[in-house]
N, C-alpha and C positions, 0 to 999 in steps of 0.2 A: 209893508210889514217890515216889523223892526228885526234883525238877524243880528244885534249887537247883544251880546251876553247880558244874563241878570245877573243881579247883586249876588243873589244864590250862586249861581254857577260859575261865578270868579271866587267866592267864598270856598265852593268846592274843589276847585282850581287848585287854589294857593293851598287849602288844608296838604290835598294830598302832596302836593311839592313838598311842604314843609315836612309831613311823616318820613317822605322819600330821604330827604336831604339828613334825616335828624336819623331814621333807621338801616338805610343806606347809601351812606357816604363814599364817594370815592374809595375811601380807604378799602371798606365792605368790598366794593367791587373790585379791586385790584387783589383780594385774599382768596375769592371766589377761583380769580382767572390763574393766579399764579399758584394757588393750590393746585389747580388742576396741573399746570406744569407738572409741577415735580409728581403727582402720582402718574405721569404719562410712561407708558411703559418700554419707549424708543419705537414705536412705530411708525412715529412721524416727528419729524424737529419742528420746533418752535417757530411761528407761523408768522407773518409779518402785514402791515399793511397794503403793501407791494406784490404781495403771493397771489396767483390765480384763483379763480371762482374754486371751492371747493365742491363735493354731493350735498352741502345740508341743505341746498335750496334750491340747487339747482343741475344740470347737466354738467357744468366743464370741472375741472380741479386737478391738483396734482398734491403730491402728499407732503409738500412743504408748505402748506398753510394749514392740516388738517389734524383733527388730534383723535386719537380714542378715546372712548367712552365706557367701555366696560366696566371702569371700576367703582360706578356709580353707588350708591347704597341707598336705602329707603333710611329719611332719618336726618336729625341735625348735622352729623358725620358723612367723615369719607366720602362728603365730594357729594351729599344730596342737598335738596333744601333745605334752607334754614327754616324749619317749622315755627320758632317763634313769628319770626316776619312773616310768617305765612299766617300765622291766627292773627299778629296783632290786624294785616290789612282786612281778615276778616272780623276784625272786632270795629275797624273803622270803613266797615262796608264797603267796600270795593266790591264785593263778590253776589253783593245782598243789594246793588243799588237799583234794579230791576224788578225785584222782589216784593210784592205788594205789603206794604204796610199791613192788612190783615195777616199775613204771613212771616211776618216778624223783620219784613225786608224795611228799605229804603221808600219803596215806593218809585223811584222819580224814572226816567226816560230813557233812550237810547241816547240823546242826544248827552246827558250828563255821563253817561259810561263813554264814551267816545273823550270825552275831554280827564277822566279819569286815567285812560287806558294811555291818553298824548302823554302823560306824566310818567305814565310807568315806562313810555318808550325812549322818553326823554334821559332817566334816569339807565338804561337799558338793566333791569329789572329783570332778572331771569325766573324761570317757570311757567308752565301751562297755565298762565294766568288766563287766556281768551276762554280753553274749556271749563276750567273753573266757575268762572262765571256762567257759561253757556247750562253749567250743570247744575248750577244753583238755581237758576231759572224754571229749567226744566221741573226739579224737586218742589216746585208749588203746584204745578199741576196735575190732572187726572191718570198720568201717564204711568206713572209708578202703580197705581191701584189697580190700572188694566191691564196691567201685566207688560208693557213695553218694555222693563226694564227685565232683564235677564234671569235675575235672581235676587232673594230676597237678603241677602248679605251684600249685595252691590246697591240696595235700596236705601240700607240702616245705613250704609257709608255714607250716602248721597244726604240723609240729616243733617251732617255735620260741615257741608262744603260749604253752605253760606254764613256759617261764621270763623272759615278756615281751620275746623279740624281736619278737612281732607283735602289730598290733592287727586286733581282728575284730568287726566292728558285726554289726548285723542287722537282717536283712531278713525281717517278717512277712507270710505270705500274703497276709494280709487286707488289704497296701495301707497297715498304718502307715513314717508316718517313716521316714528311715533317720537315726540318729545318726552326728557325726564320719566320714560317706563319706569326705571329703579327707584323713582322717589313719590311716585303715585300710588293712589289705593286704590284705584277704581280707570277705566276707560271708557270716556264717551265713545260707542261705536255708531259712524254714519255710515247707512245706507244710501243706494237710491231711493228709497221711501220708508225706510225703520230707523228707529232710534234706538239703542241700546246702552244700559249700563252697565257695565262686566266687570268683577275681578281683574285686578291688574296681573293677579298673577298668575290667573288662565292665559292672558293675553300672550305674557312673559316667555310663556314654556316653548312657543311655535315663531318667535322671535332672535335677533343676534344682533351685537351692537353693531354699527356702521360709523366711519370714521366721518366727524362733525367740523364744517369752515368756523365755525364757531365754539368754542372751547367752554362757553356757559352753557352751550345749547348742546346736552347730549342725547342721540339719535340711535332709534332701534329700527330696524327692518322687518317688516311682518308678513304676511300673506294679504293679498290682494283686499280680500274680504274677508269679515267675520260676523257678518248681518244675515238675517236670517227674511229675504224678499217677501217669501209668502206668509209671513206674520202682517204686513201692513193690512190694516184697514179703513172704516171709514170714518172719515175726519183725519185721520194725521197719516196722510199720503203728500202734504206741503210742508210737515214739520220738517224732516233733513233742508230742503234746499232755505227754507226760513235761516234754520243754523246756519247755515254753510254761508248764507249772505250776509248774519249777523258778525259772523265769526269773520269772514275777509276784512270788515269794516272794523274792527274792533283791530285787526291787525295792522287796517291801515294807519288807524288813530295813532298805532307806535310806531310805526313809520314816518309818523309825522312828526313825532315829540324827536325821534333820531336827527332825523334833518333839519330840526330848528337844534339843536342843540349842537349841532357841526358847524351851523352857521355860526354861535356862540362862541365857539372855539379856536374857529377860524380867525372870526372879528377881535378877539383876546389878542391871539399872538400876533395878530399885525399892526396891533397896537403896543405891545411889548417887545416886538423881537427888532433889534435895531444894525441895520447893515448903511453900510458906508457913509455913515452919521446920520442916520436918519431910519424911520420904523419901518416897515417894510409894507406897510398899508398907505403909505406914502405914495407907492408908485401905483401908475394907472391900473397895470397890468394885474397887481393884487387886489385893486379895488374891484376891479372889473370880476373878479373870480369870485368875490364875499359879493357883490350885488348880484350877479348868477345864481347863488344859493340861494339868495334873501328869496327872490323872483318863485324860486324851484317852490321854498318852502312855503309861501304865502298863497300860491298859488295850488298848492296842493291842502293847504287847509281849509281852503274858499269850497273845495270841492270834497271832502270830508265833510265838515261838516253839515252841506246842505245834502250831504247824504243820509245824516242821520235826523234830518227832519223828512225827508221824503221818503226815505227807505225802497225808496223805487230800484229796481233789480239791474239797471242802467247807472244810474247815477253810484251805485256802490260798486260795480265796477269801473267806475270813470276814477273814482273814489280811488281804488287799489293799484289800481294803474299809475299815475299820479302820484301817490304817495312811495310805490315803490322806487319810481324816478327819484323823485327828490332823495330819500332817504341814499341809495346807491352814489348817485350822483353827487349829491354832495358830500357823503365821505370821501370821494375821490377829489374832489376839488378843497376838500379840507386838508386832505395829503398833501396836496398841492403847495399851499399857503405854507405848510411846516416843514415842507422841505425835506431832507434826509432825516430828521429827527422824528418826522411822524411815521417814519416806516420802521422806526423800535420800537422794541415791545414794551417798553414802559411808558410809551406814549399810547394816548386810549382812543386815537383816530381809528386804528383799526379794527376797534371792537367794535365801534361803529358800523364800519364796513361789512365785517363778518357779520354780526346782528343781521344785518339789511338784508344781504342776501341770502338769511334761511331764513328771514320772515317772507323774501319776494317769494319763494316757490311753498309756501303755506296757504293752504282754503281756496286761492285763484292765484294763478299765475300769468302773466301778462299776455301768454295767448288766450287765457280763456276769458280774461276781459277784456282784451279785443273782439274777441267772438261774440261775445254777449252785445258789446256797442254796434258790432256791427248787424248781430239778428234785430238788437230795435231798431237801427235806421233802417231796414230791408221792409220794416213791419212799417213803417209810420209812411214809407214811400210810396207802400201797398195800398194802406188807409186812402192816401191820397187820391190815388189814382184809381 
């Protein structure tokens, strides 16, 4: 079997990269980050790449590397998402990649979506990309017509999701933080078995802003569950589990893109930075760091791409686990290659580390992925016996 990318897949990846380089270059990223810093109300000092892990995606943290996010507003200004960019992403087909052509979509599969989200992760594109892509796919099923979604208004909002006219964030029934709630039109709520699409205003009433380690990912804390388990019906019990797996894989693809980008940043700096009359890349210690970063990224790439083809729960768990590790450890090693400069606010390295921390806690944590893999191994042993 040939696992090389096809010409169409390479063109898709190149087109996505070109779009993001044109519409979301580094200057635009810094505008988002620095604008958020200016709106900080003093609840947290400006963070750096060497700070402790915040609570945007995990359990550890301190105030030095976290930010308040309560000032986010829906729309183009006030710290909200760039709706113009969001619509352009929709027009480019990012959210409709897996929507059937008969429903106005692109008609591709999960492998193509993984390639596109890898480029989004490479560019540190902010926003609830995964939730919006999942919601666009649900709009083409019979779930809206059978009443799985809570309100007619949310169903109407969902009609524009694939075109980038609406922003959808996600609420996991497990009580995970909700990202970009203030900029969202609707919330995709996932319970143990039920999937609902509800207005963002309805969820916002019972939430409060929480401090996020990533300045470009505002988070809100909400109640553990907003779904109604009793609504689960025949043929729908596996939808929530499938969506969680797909979300974990697309998040892993974003982590992969970030891991690959930090390799590029480290190698580029090692070539240009002169120390003792030589580029620091000539020193073996720096070479080893860069080589280890490349190995992590390429190992994660092979597993993520394979999981996109097999869609096996164990493969997806392995992909999320390795991609999270690659993104976090590569960002840390990239900081080491940059030295003291990498710890400054003006450098972009700490942004990759902070986003990697947040994504590592989304959809499937390391502990959950390890449990999934362990259960698969136990099942295989029991079958063999």
